[in-house]
N, C-alpha and C positions, 0 to 999 in steps of 0.2 A: 504494500500500500504506500509506503514511504517513497519508493522509487517512482511510482506512478504519479504521486502528488508533486514530485520534484520535476517531472518531465512533461506533464500535461495539465489540463484543467482539473478542478476538483470533481466536476460531474463525470468527466471521462475516467478519472481514477476510480470513482465509485462504481461505474459500469464495469470496468476491468476487474475490480475486486469481486463484484457480484458474479461474474462469469468464471473467473479463475479459482475462486474458493471451492466451489463444488467439484471442479475438475481435479484440483489437488487432493481433496478428500476422497474422491472416487479412486484415485491411484493409491492413496494410503490404505483405504479400506479394502481394495482388491488384494493388496499385499497381505493385509491382516487376515482376511477371510480364507486365504489359500493355506493357512496353517491348520493343523488338526484341532488345536485347543483354542476355541474362541467363544465369545458370548453369542447370543442370538442376534440377528440383524437389528431388531428393535433396541435391544440393550446397548449394542455397540453404537448405534446412531445417537442414542441419548448420551452415552459416555463421551463420544467425540464432540458433539455439540455442546455439552456441558463444559468440557475443557476449553473450547473456544470462547464461550461466554465468560467463564472464570478469568481467562487471560485478558480478554477485552475489558472486563470490569476492573479487575485489580491492577493489572500492569498498565494497560493502555490508558484507560480513563482516569484512574486514581493516581497512579505514579507519574505517567508521562504527561498527559494533558491536564491533570488536576481539576477536572470537571466531568460531568456526566452528559454533556451536550451531545456527544456522539450517539447516544441511545435515542435521541429524538429523530434521527434520520432513518427512515424506513429502508431506503436504498443502501445506506451505509452499514447498517447492522442487522435489521430484522430479516430482510430478504436473504442476505448471505447465510444467516443462521438457519433459516428454513431450507435453503438449498443444500447446505452442508448436511443437515439431517436427512433430507430426501435422497441425496446422492449416496450417502453411506448406507442407508436402509435398502435402497434398491440394488446397490452393488452386492450387499449381503444376500438378498433374496435371489439375485441372479446366480451367484456362486453356489449357493445351497441347492438351487434348482438344477444346475448343471451337475453338481456332485450326486444328487439324488437320481437324476436321469441316467447317469453313467453306471450307477450301481445295479 
């Protein structure tokens, strides 16, 4: 997000963030779900999204920005949170379906 903010407008940076966040978490969750010991897709989606919310709240908002204004932006926070959750959950469903179909 910091690189995008430094190289383009704030709106463009928010759009880039909203697109790349679920892409990144799809890749991370794909790697995660390929292991044998994992949580269910729903629990994993909650865990990943909770981690992002925790970091955004405590590190970004409170420590770096020292205000909670970022949470008033639907495009800046809430849409990426939902897309991270959905991309993780759907990746888990897809990997589990593929694993079940192959068995």
